[in-house]
mmCIF file of the protein (N, C-alpha, C, O) and its ligand, coordinates in Angstrom:
data_MODEL
# 
_entry.id   MODEL 
# 
loop_
_entity.id 
_entity.type 
_entity.pdbx_number_of_molecules 
1 polymer     1 
2 non-polymer 1 
# 
_entity_poly.entity_id                      1 
_entity_poly.type                           'polypeptide(L)' 
_entity_poly.nstd_linkage                   no 
_entity_poly.nstd_monomer                   no 
_entity_poly.pdbx_seq_one_letter_code       MMNIIEFFRNLPQKKCSKCGNNIIEKADCYGNLCDNCDHPAR 
_entity_poly.pdbx_seq_one_letter_code_can   MMNIIEFFRNLPQKKCSKCGNNIIEKADCYGNLCDNCDHPAR 
_entity_poly.pdbx_strand_id                 A 
# 
loop_
_entity_poly_seq.entity_id 
_entity_poly_seq.num 
_entity_poly_seq.mon_id 
_entity_poly_seq.hetero 
1 1  MET n 
1 2  MET n 
1 3  ASN n 
1 4  ILE n 
1 5  ILE n 
1 6  GLU n 
1 7  PHE n 
1 8  PHE n 
1 9  ARG n 
1 10 ASN n 
1 11 LEU n 
1 12 PRO n 
1 13 GLN n 
1 14 LYS n 
1 15 LYS n 
1 16 CYS n 
1 17 SER n 
1 18 LYS n 
1 19 CYS n 
1 20 GLY n 
1 21 ASN n 
1 22 ASN n 
1 23 ILE n 
1 24 ILE n 
1 25 GLU n 
1 26 LYS n 
1 27 ALA n 
1 28 ASP n 
1 29 CYS n 
1 30 TYR n 
1 31 GLY n 
1 32 ASN n 
1 33 LEU n 
1 34 CYS n 
1 35 ASP n 
1 36 ASN n 
1 37 CYS n 
1 38 ASP n 
1 39 HIS n 
1 40 PRO n 
1 41 ALA n 
1 42 ARG n 
# 
loop_
_struct_asym.id 
_struct_asym.entity_id 
A 1 
B 2 
# 
loop_
_chem_comp.id 
_chem_comp.type 
_chem_comp.mon_nstd_flag 
ALA 'L-peptide linking' y 
ARG 'L-peptide linking' y 
ASN 'L-peptide linking' y 
ASP 'L-peptide linking' y 
CYS 'L-peptide linking' y 
GLN 'L-peptide linking' y 
GLU 'L-peptide linking' y 
GLY 'peptide linking'   y 
HIS 'L-peptide linking' y 
ILE 'L-peptide linking' y 
LEU 'L-peptide linking' y 
LYS 'L-peptide linking' y 
MET 'L-peptide linking' y 
PHE 'L-peptide linking' y 
PRO 'L-peptide linking' y 
SER 'L-peptide linking' y 
TYR 'L-peptide linking' y 
ZN  non-polymer         . 
# 
_pdbx_entity_nonpoly.entity_id   2 
_pdbx_entity_nonpoly.name        ? 
_pdbx_entity_nonpoly.comp_id     ZN 
# 
_pdbx_nonpoly_scheme.asym_id         B 
_pdbx_nonpoly_scheme.entity_id       2 
_pdbx_nonpoly_scheme.mon_id          ZN 
_pdbx_nonpoly_scheme.ndb_seq_num     1 
_pdbx_nonpoly_scheme.pdb_seq_num     101 
_pdbx_nonpoly_scheme.auth_seq_num    101 
_pdbx_nonpoly_scheme.pdb_mon_id      ZN 
_pdbx_nonpoly_scheme.auth_mon_id     ZN 
_pdbx_nonpoly_scheme.pdb_strand_id   A 
_pdbx_nonpoly_scheme.pdb_ins_code    . 
# 
loop_
_atom_site.group_PDB 
_atom_site.id 
_atom_site.type_symbol 
_atom_site.label_atom_id 
_atom_site.label_alt_id 
_atom_site.label_comp_id 
_atom_site.label_asym_id 
_atom_site.label_entity_id 
_atom_site.label_seq_id 
_atom_site.pdbx_PDB_ins_code 
_atom_site.Cartn_x 
_atom_site.Cartn_y 
_atom_site.Cartn_z 
_atom_site.occupancy 
_atom_site.B_iso_or_equiv 
_atom_site.pdbx_formal_charge 
_atom_site.auth_seq_id 
_atom_site.auth_comp_id 
_atom_site.auth_asym_id 
_atom_site.auth_atom_id 
_atom_site.pdbx_PDB_model_num 
ATOM   1   N  N  . MET A 1 1  ? 0.859   -1.150 -0.088  1.00 0.00 ? 1   MET A N  1 
ATOM   2   C  CA . MET A 1 1  ? -0.006  0.032  0.056   1.00 0.00 ? 1   MET A CA 1 
ATOM   3   C  C  . MET A 1 1  ? 0.908   1.343  0.032   1.00 0.00 ? 1   MET A C  1 
ATOM   4   O  O  . MET A 1 1  ? 0.621   2.315  -0.666  1.00 0.00 ? 1   MET A O  1 
ATOM   5   N  N  . MET A 1 2  ? 1.940   1.288  0.785   1.00 0.00 ? 2   MET A N  1 
ATOM   6   C  CA . MET A 1 2  ? 2.658   2.490  0.872   1.00 0.00 ? 2   MET A CA 1 
ATOM   7   C  C  . MET A 1 2  ? 3.486   2.631  -0.397  1.00 0.00 ? 2   MET A C  1 
ATOM   8   O  O  . MET A 1 2  ? 3.860   3.753  -0.740  1.00 0.00 ? 2   MET A O  1 
ATOM   9   N  N  . ASN A 1 3  ? 3.796   1.530  -1.124  1.00 0.00 ? 3   ASN A N  1 
ATOM   10  C  CA . ASN A 1 3  ? 4.514   1.715  -2.380  1.00 0.00 ? 3   ASN A CA 1 
ATOM   11  C  C  . ASN A 1 3  ? 3.643   2.475  -3.329  1.00 0.00 ? 3   ASN A C  1 
ATOM   12  O  O  . ASN A 1 3  ? 4.161   3.286  -4.096  1.00 0.00 ? 3   ASN A O  1 
ATOM   13  N  N  . ILE A 1 4  ? 2.343   2.262  -3.326  1.00 0.00 ? 4   ILE A N  1 
ATOM   14  C  CA . ILE A 1 4  ? 1.607   2.994  -4.330  1.00 0.00 ? 4   ILE A CA 1 
ATOM   15  C  C  . ILE A 1 4  ? 1.638   4.340  -4.104  1.00 0.00 ? 4   ILE A C  1 
ATOM   16  O  O  . ILE A 1 4  ? 1.721   5.115  -5.057  1.00 0.00 ? 4   ILE A O  1 
ATOM   17  N  N  . ILE A 1 5  ? 1.576   4.776  -2.836  1.00 0.00 ? 5   ILE A N  1 
ATOM   18  C  CA . ILE A 1 5  ? 1.672   6.226  -2.610  1.00 0.00 ? 5   ILE A CA 1 
ATOM   19  C  C  . ILE A 1 5  ? 2.989   6.765  -2.899  1.00 0.00 ? 5   ILE A C  1 
ATOM   20  O  O  . ILE A 1 5  ? 3.062   7.904  -3.360  1.00 0.00 ? 5   ILE A O  1 
ATOM   21  N  N  . GLU A 1 6  ? 4.035   6.085  -2.684  1.00 0.00 ? 6   GLU A N  1 
ATOM   22  C  CA . GLU A 1 6  ? 5.425   6.551  -3.132  1.00 0.00 ? 6   GLU A CA 1 
ATOM   23  C  C  . GLU A 1 6  ? 5.524   6.720  -4.619  1.00 0.00 ? 6   GLU A C  1 
ATOM   24  O  O  . GLU A 1 6  ? 6.166   7.649  -5.110  1.00 0.00 ? 6   GLU A O  1 
ATOM   25  N  N  . PHE A 1 7  ? 4.851   5.773  -5.379  1.00 0.00 ? 7   PHE A N  1 
ATOM   26  C  CA . PHE A 1 7  ? 4.907   5.811  -6.817  1.00 0.00 ? 7   PHE A CA 1 
ATOM   27  C  C  . PHE A 1 7  ? 4.192   7.041  -7.324  1.00 0.00 ? 7   PHE A C  1 
ATOM   28  O  O  . PHE A 1 7  ? 4.720   7.658  -8.249  1.00 0.00 ? 7   PHE A O  1 
ATOM   29  N  N  . PHE A 1 8  ? 3.042   7.466  -6.816  1.00 0.00 ? 8   PHE A N  1 
ATOM   30  C  CA . PHE A 1 8  ? 2.359   8.676  -7.194  1.00 0.00 ? 8   PHE A CA 1 
ATOM   31  C  C  . PHE A 1 8  ? 3.257   9.888  -6.868  1.00 0.00 ? 8   PHE A C  1 
ATOM   32  O  O  . PHE A 1 8  ? 3.385   10.833 -7.646  1.00 0.00 ? 8   PHE A O  1 
ATOM   33  N  N  . ARG A 1 9  ? 3.842   9.806  -5.728  1.00 0.00 ? 9   ARG A N  1 
ATOM   34  C  CA . ARG A 1 9  ? 4.595   11.000 -5.294  1.00 0.00 ? 9   ARG A CA 1 
ATOM   35  C  C  . ARG A 1 9  ? 5.812   11.118 -6.079  1.00 0.00 ? 9   ARG A C  1 
ATOM   36  O  O  . ARG A 1 9  ? 6.336   12.232 -6.094  1.00 0.00 ? 9   ARG A O  1 
ATOM   37  N  N  . ASN A 1 10 ? 6.358   10.176 -6.735  1.00 0.00 ? 10  ASN A N  1 
ATOM   38  C  CA . ASN A 1 10 ? 7.515   10.218 -7.493  1.00 0.00 ? 10  ASN A CA 1 
ATOM   39  C  C  . ASN A 1 10 ? 7.358   10.656 -8.943  1.00 0.00 ? 10  ASN A C  1 
ATOM   40  O  O  . ASN A 1 10 ? 8.294   10.926 -9.695  1.00 0.00 ? 10  ASN A O  1 
ATOM   41  N  N  . LEU A 1 11 ? 5.992   10.696 -9.261  1.00 0.00 ? 11  LEU A N  1 
ATOM   42  C  CA . LEU A 1 11 ? 5.747   10.991 -10.745 1.00 0.00 ? 11  LEU A CA 1 
ATOM   43  C  C  . LEU A 1 11 ? 6.265   12.435 -10.977 1.00 0.00 ? 11  LEU A C  1 
ATOM   44  O  O  . LEU A 1 11 ? 6.106   13.303 -10.119 1.00 0.00 ? 11  LEU A O  1 
ATOM   45  N  N  . PRO A 1 12 ? 6.854   12.659 -12.094 1.00 0.00 ? 12  PRO A N  1 
ATOM   46  C  CA . PRO A 1 12 ? 7.227   14.023 -12.508 1.00 0.00 ? 12  PRO A CA 1 
ATOM   47  C  C  . PRO A 1 12 ? 6.051   14.868 -12.822 1.00 0.00 ? 12  PRO A C  1 
ATOM   48  O  O  . PRO A 1 12 ? 5.061   14.437 -13.413 1.00 0.00 ? 12  PRO A O  1 
ATOM   49  N  N  . GLN A 1 13 ? 6.190   16.066 -12.412 1.00 0.00 ? 13  GLN A N  1 
ATOM   50  C  CA . GLN A 1 13 ? 5.133   17.051 -12.758 1.00 0.00 ? 13  GLN A CA 1 
ATOM   51  C  C  . GLN A 1 13 ? 4.975   17.373 -14.251 1.00 0.00 ? 13  GLN A C  1 
ATOM   52  O  O  . GLN A 1 13 ? 5.901   17.842 -14.912 1.00 0.00 ? 13  GLN A O  1 
ATOM   53  N  N  . LYS A 1 14 ? 3.858   17.124 -14.713 1.00 0.00 ? 14  LYS A N  1 
ATOM   54  C  CA . LYS A 1 14 ? 3.721   17.455 -16.149 1.00 0.00 ? 14  LYS A CA 1 
ATOM   55  C  C  . LYS A 1 14 ? 3.667   18.890 -16.426 1.00 0.00 ? 14  LYS A C  1 
ATOM   56  O  O  . LYS A 1 14 ? 3.146   19.674 -15.633 1.00 0.00 ? 14  LYS A O  1 
ATOM   57  N  N  . LYS A 1 15 ? 4.188   19.249 -17.523 1.00 0.00 ? 15  LYS A N  1 
ATOM   58  C  CA . LYS A 1 15 ? 4.282   20.537 -18.064 1.00 0.00 ? 15  LYS A CA 1 
ATOM   59  C  C  . LYS A 1 15 ? 3.774   20.722 -19.394 1.00 0.00 ? 15  LYS A C  1 
ATOM   60  O  O  . LYS A 1 15 ? 3.940   19.820 -20.215 1.00 0.00 ? 15  LYS A O  1 
ATOM   61  N  N  . CYS A 1 16 ? 3.127   21.866 -19.735 1.00 0.00 ? 16  CYS A N  1 
ATOM   62  C  CA . CYS A 1 16 ? 2.585   22.041 -20.996 1.00 0.00 ? 16  CYS A CA 1 
ATOM   63  C  C  . CYS A 1 16 ? 3.753   22.192 -21.941 1.00 0.00 ? 16  CYS A C  1 
ATOM   64  O  O  . CYS A 1 16 ? 4.725   22.881 -21.631 1.00 0.00 ? 16  CYS A O  1 
ATOM   65  N  N  . SER A 1 17 ? 3.662   21.539 -23.118 1.00 0.00 ? 17  SER A N  1 
ATOM   66  C  CA . SER A 1 17 ? 4.821   21.480 -24.036 1.00 0.00 ? 17  SER A CA 1 
ATOM   67  C  C  . SER A 1 17 ? 4.724   22.821 -24.961 1.00 0.00 ? 17  SER A C  1 
ATOM   68  O  O  . SER A 1 17 ? 5.551   23.045 -25.845 1.00 0.00 ? 17  SER A O  1 
ATOM   69  N  N  . LYS A 1 18 ? 3.767   23.581 -24.706 1.00 0.00 ? 18  LYS A N  1 
ATOM   70  C  CA . LYS A 1 18 ? 3.538   24.732 -25.515 1.00 0.00 ? 18  LYS A CA 1 
ATOM   71  C  C  . LYS A 1 18 ? 4.025   26.023 -24.679 1.00 0.00 ? 18  LYS A C  1 
ATOM   72  O  O  . LYS A 1 18 ? 4.899   26.803 -25.059 1.00 0.00 ? 18  LYS A O  1 
ATOM   73  N  N  . CYS A 1 19 ? 3.331   26.105 -23.519 1.00 0.00 ? 19  CYS A N  1 
ATOM   74  C  CA . CYS A 1 19 ? 3.548   27.297 -22.752 1.00 0.00 ? 19  CYS A CA 1 
ATOM   75  C  C  . CYS A 1 19 ? 4.405   27.065 -21.465 1.00 0.00 ? 19  CYS A C  1 
ATOM   76  O  O  . CYS A 1 19 ? 4.941   28.000 -20.868 1.00 0.00 ? 19  CYS A O  1 
ATOM   77  N  N  . GLY A 1 20 ? 4.500   25.759 -21.077 1.00 0.00 ? 20  GLY A N  1 
ATOM   78  C  CA . GLY A 1 20 ? 5.406   25.489 -19.954 1.00 0.00 ? 20  GLY A CA 1 
ATOM   79  C  C  . GLY A 1 20 ? 4.684   25.535 -18.625 1.00 0.00 ? 20  GLY A C  1 
ATOM   80  O  O  . GLY A 1 20 ? 5.358   25.436 -17.600 1.00 0.00 ? 20  GLY A O  1 
ATOM   81  N  N  . ASN A 1 21 ? 3.344   25.680 -18.552 1.00 0.00 ? 21  ASN A N  1 
ATOM   82  C  CA . ASN A 1 21 ? 2.580   25.723 -17.393 1.00 0.00 ? 21  ASN A CA 1 
ATOM   83  C  C  . ASN A 1 21 ? 2.486   24.323 -16.762 1.00 0.00 ? 21  ASN A C  1 
ATOM   84  O  O  . ASN A 1 21 ? 2.530   23.359 -17.527 1.00 0.00 ? 21  ASN A O  1 
ATOM   85  N  N  . ASN A 1 22 ? 2.359   24.118 -15.436 1.00 0.00 ? 22  ASN A N  1 
ATOM   86  C  CA . ASN A 1 22 ? 2.187   22.840 -14.920 1.00 0.00 ? 22  ASN A CA 1 
ATOM   87  C  C  . ASN A 1 22 ? 0.808   22.266 -15.287 1.00 0.00 ? 22  ASN A C  1 
ATOM   88  O  O  . ASN A 1 22 ? -0.178  23.001 -15.331 1.00 0.00 ? 22  ASN A O  1 
ATOM   89  N  N  . ILE A 1 23 ? 0.747   21.020 -15.538 1.00 0.00 ? 23  ILE A N  1 
ATOM   90  C  CA . ILE A 1 23 ? -0.549  20.416 -15.778 1.00 0.00 ? 23  ILE A CA 1 
ATOM   91  C  C  . ILE A 1 23 ? -1.038  19.623 -14.687 1.00 0.00 ? 23  ILE A C  1 
ATOM   92  O  O  . ILE A 1 23 ? -0.371  18.670 -14.283 1.00 0.00 ? 23  ILE A O  1 
ATOM   93  N  N  . ILE A 1 24 ? -2.186  19.940 -14.151 1.00 0.00 ? 24  ILE A N  1 
ATOM   94  C  CA . ILE A 1 24 ? -2.766  19.287 -12.875 1.00 0.00 ? 24  ILE A CA 1 
ATOM   95  C  C  . ILE A 1 24 ? -3.938  18.382 -13.215 1.00 0.00 ? 24  ILE A C  1 
ATOM   96  O  O  . ILE A 1 24 ? -4.843  18.795 -13.940 1.00 0.00 ? 24  ILE A O  1 
ATOM   97  N  N  . GLU A 1 25 ? -3.939  17.251 -12.746 1.00 0.00 ? 25  GLU A N  1 
ATOM   98  C  CA . GLU A 1 25 ? -5.108  16.310 -13.000 1.00 0.00 ? 25  GLU A CA 1 
ATOM   99  C  C  . GLU A 1 25 ? -5.511  16.228 -14.315 1.00 0.00 ? 25  GLU A C  1 
ATOM   100 O  O  . GLU A 1 25 ? -6.608  16.705 -14.606 1.00 0.00 ? 25  GLU A O  1 
ATOM   101 N  N  . LYS A 1 26 ? -4.810  15.698 -15.187 1.00 0.00 ? 26  LYS A N  1 
ATOM   102 C  CA . LYS A 1 26 ? -5.219  15.660 -16.670 1.00 0.00 ? 26  LYS A CA 1 
ATOM   103 C  C  . LYS A 1 26 ? -4.887  14.347 -17.181 1.00 0.00 ? 26  LYS A C  1 
ATOM   104 O  O  . LYS A 1 26 ? -3.866  13.789 -16.781 1.00 0.00 ? 26  LYS A O  1 
ATOM   105 N  N  . ALA A 1 27 ? -5.618  13.827 -17.989 1.00 0.00 ? 27  ALA A N  1 
ATOM   106 C  CA . ALA A 1 27 ? -5.204  12.669 -18.775 1.00 0.00 ? 27  ALA A CA 1 
ATOM   107 C  C  . ALA A 1 27 ? -4.219  12.945 -19.828 1.00 0.00 ? 27  ALA A C  1 
ATOM   108 O  O  . ALA A 1 27 ? -4.300  14.016 -20.430 1.00 0.00 ? 27  ALA A O  1 
ATOM   109 N  N  . ASP A 1 28 ? -3.317  12.117 -20.112 1.00 0.00 ? 28  ASP A N  1 
ATOM   110 C  CA . ASP A 1 28 ? -2.316  12.396 -20.940 1.00 0.00 ? 28  ASP A CA 1 
ATOM   111 C  C  . ASP A 1 28 ? -2.583  11.987 -22.378 1.00 0.00 ? 28  ASP A C  1 
ATOM   112 O  O  . ASP A 1 28 ? -1.690  11.921 -23.222 1.00 0.00 ? 28  ASP A O  1 
ATOM   113 N  N  . CYS A 1 29 ? -3.909  11.707 -22.618 1.00 0.00 ? 29  CYS A N  1 
ATOM   114 C  CA . CYS A 1 29 ? -4.119  11.294 -24.026 1.00 0.00 ? 29  CYS A CA 1 
ATOM   115 C  C  . CYS A 1 29 ? -4.303  12.489 -24.896 1.00 0.00 ? 29  CYS A C  1 
ATOM   116 O  O  . CYS A 1 29 ? -4.592  12.326 -26.081 1.00 0.00 ? 29  CYS A O  1 
ATOM   117 N  N  . TYR A 1 30 ? -4.151  13.710 -24.375 1.00 0.00 ? 30  TYR A N  1 
ATOM   118 C  CA . TYR A 1 30 ? -4.148  14.879 -25.252 1.00 0.00 ? 30  TYR A CA 1 
ATOM   119 C  C  . TYR A 1 30 ? -2.875  15.366 -25.584 1.00 0.00 ? 30  TYR A C  1 
ATOM   120 O  O  . TYR A 1 30 ? -2.770  16.390 -26.258 1.00 0.00 ? 30  TYR A O  1 
ATOM   121 N  N  . GLY A 1 31 ? -1.855  14.718 -25.169 1.00 0.00 ? 31  GLY A N  1 
ATOM   122 C  CA . GLY A 1 31 ? -0.508  15.122 -25.327 1.00 0.00 ? 31  GLY A CA 1 
ATOM   123 C  C  . GLY A 1 31 ? -0.180  15.884 -23.993 1.00 0.00 ? 31  GLY A C  1 
ATOM   124 O  O  . GLY A 1 31 ? -0.810  15.655 -22.961 1.00 0.00 ? 31  GLY A O  1 
ATOM   125 N  N  . ASN A 1 32 ? 0.808   16.772 -24.064 1.00 0.00 ? 32  ASN A N  1 
ATOM   126 C  CA . ASN A 1 32 ? 1.092   17.592 -22.879 1.00 0.00 ? 32  ASN A CA 1 
ATOM   127 C  C  . ASN A 1 32 ? 0.816   19.102 -23.098 1.00 0.00 ? 32  ASN A C  1 
ATOM   128 O  O  . ASN A 1 32 ? 1.679   19.964 -23.257 1.00 0.00 ? 32  ASN A O  1 
ATOM   129 N  N  . LEU A 1 33 ? -0.439  19.271 -23.080 1.00 0.00 ? 33  LEU A N  1 
ATOM   130 C  CA . LEU A 1 33 ? -0.961  20.705 -23.264 1.00 0.00 ? 33  LEU A CA 1 
ATOM   131 C  C  . LEU A 1 33 ? -1.781  21.003 -22.004 1.00 0.00 ? 33  LEU A C  1 
ATOM   132 O  O  . LEU A 1 33 ? -2.516  20.150 -21.507 1.00 0.00 ? 33  LEU A O  1 
ATOM   133 N  N  . CYS A 1 34 ? -1.636  22.271 -21.487 1.00 0.00 ? 34  CYS A N  1 
ATOM   134 C  CA . CYS A 1 34 ? -2.573  22.720 -20.429 1.00 0.00 ? 34  CYS A CA 1 
ATOM   135 C  C  . CYS A 1 34 ? -3.828  23.049 -20.977 1.00 0.00 ? 34  CYS A C  1 
ATOM   136 O  O  . CYS A 1 34 ? -4.068  23.005 -22.184 1.00 0.00 ? 34  CYS A O  1 
ATOM   137 N  N  . ASP A 1 35 ? -4.750  23.429 -19.974 1.00 0.00 ? 35  ASP A N  1 
ATOM   138 C  CA . ASP A 1 35 ? -6.058  23.827 -20.435 1.00 0.00 ? 35  ASP A CA 1 
ATOM   139 C  C  . ASP A 1 35 ? -6.120  24.955 -21.460 1.00 0.00 ? 35  ASP A C  1 
ATOM   140 O  O  . ASP A 1 35 ? -6.971  25.000 -22.348 1.00 0.00 ? 35  ASP A O  1 
ATOM   141 N  N  . ASN A 1 36 ? -5.160  25.867 -21.276 1.00 0.00 ? 36  ASN A N  1 
ATOM   142 C  CA . ASN A 1 36 ? -5.234  27.051 -22.163 1.00 0.00 ? 36  ASN A CA 1 
ATOM   143 C  C  . ASN A 1 36 ? -4.824  26.743 -23.637 1.00 0.00 ? 36  ASN A C  1 
ATOM   144 O  O  . ASN A 1 36 ? -5.295  27.417 -24.553 1.00 0.00 ? 36  ASN A O  1 
ATOM   145 N  N  . CYS A 1 37 ? -4.034  25.826 -23.844 1.00 0.00 ? 37  CYS A N  1 
ATOM   146 C  CA . CYS A 1 37 ? -3.413  25.481 -25.034 1.00 0.00 ? 37  CYS A CA 1 
ATOM   147 C  C  . CYS A 1 37 ? -4.248  24.287 -25.582 1.00 0.00 ? 37  CYS A C  1 
ATOM   148 O  O  . CYS A 1 37 ? -4.099  23.955 -26.758 1.00 0.00 ? 37  CYS A O  1 
ATOM   149 N  N  . ASP A 1 38 ? -5.050  23.683 -24.838 1.00 0.00 ? 38  ASP A N  1 
ATOM   150 C  CA . ASP A 1 38 ? -5.810  22.455 -25.241 1.00 0.00 ? 38  ASP A CA 1 
ATOM   151 C  C  . ASP A 1 38 ? -6.975  22.735 -25.927 1.00 0.00 ? 38  ASP A C  1 
ATOM   152 O  O  . ASP A 1 38 ? -7.501  21.796 -26.526 1.00 0.00 ? 38  ASP A O  1 
ATOM   153 N  N  . HIS A 1 39 ? -7.527  23.899 -25.972 1.00 0.00 ? 39  HIS A N  1 
ATOM   154 C  CA . HIS A 1 39 ? -8.842  24.139 -26.538 1.00 0.00 ? 39  HIS A CA 1 
ATOM   155 C  C  . HIS A 1 39 ? -8.812  23.768 -28.025 1.00 0.00 ? 39  HIS A C  1 
ATOM   156 O  O  . HIS A 1 39 ? -8.035  24.351 -28.781 1.00 0.00 ? 39  HIS A O  1 
ATOM   157 N  N  . PRO A 1 40 ? -9.660  22.791 -28.470 1.00 0.00 ? 40  PRO A N  1 
ATOM   158 C  CA . PRO A 1 40 ? -9.651  22.438 -29.872 1.00 0.00 ? 40  PRO A CA 1 
ATOM   159 C  C  . PRO A 1 40 ? -10.026 23.472 -30.836 1.00 0.00 ? 40  PRO A C  1 
ATOM   160 O  O  . PRO A 1 40 ? -9.499  23.505 -31.948 1.00 0.00 ? 40  PRO A O  1 
ATOM   161 N  N  . ALA A 1 41 ? -11.032 24.434 -30.415 1.00 0.00 ? 41  ALA A N  1 
ATOM   162 C  CA . ALA A 1 41 ? -11.415 25.563 -31.199 1.00 0.00 ? 41  ALA A CA 1 
ATOM   163 C  C  . ALA A 1 41 ? -11.329 26.793 -30.343 1.00 0.00 ? 41  ALA A C  1 
ATOM   164 O  O  . ALA A 1 41 ? -12.085 27.024 -29.398 1.00 0.00 ? 41  ALA A O  1 
ATOM   165 N  N  . ARG A 1 42 ? -10.319 27.586 -30.760 1.00 0.00 ? 42  ARG A N  1 
ATOM   166 C  CA . ARG A 1 42 ? -10.209 28.828 -29.842 1.00 0.00 ? 42  ARG A CA 1 
ATOM   167 C  C  . ARG A 1 42 ? -11.074 29.993 -30.356 1.00 0.00 ? 42  ARG A C  1 
ATOM   168 O  O  . ARG A 1 42 ? -11.101 31.059 -29.741 1.00 0.00 ? 42  ARG A O  1 
HETATM 169 ZN ZN . ZN  B 2 .  ? -0.193  25.612 -22.301 1.00 0.00 2 101 ZN  A ZN 1 
# 
């Protein structure tokens, strides 16, 4: 059980590949874009 917590803690913080903002709580199926850069139609 503790190993799972350690695993998530050790995950690197995601950053938007476009603007460099941190990405929080996001599925990575969109690539590495934050909410601002991820809008399909701006
Ligand atoms: Zn961005």
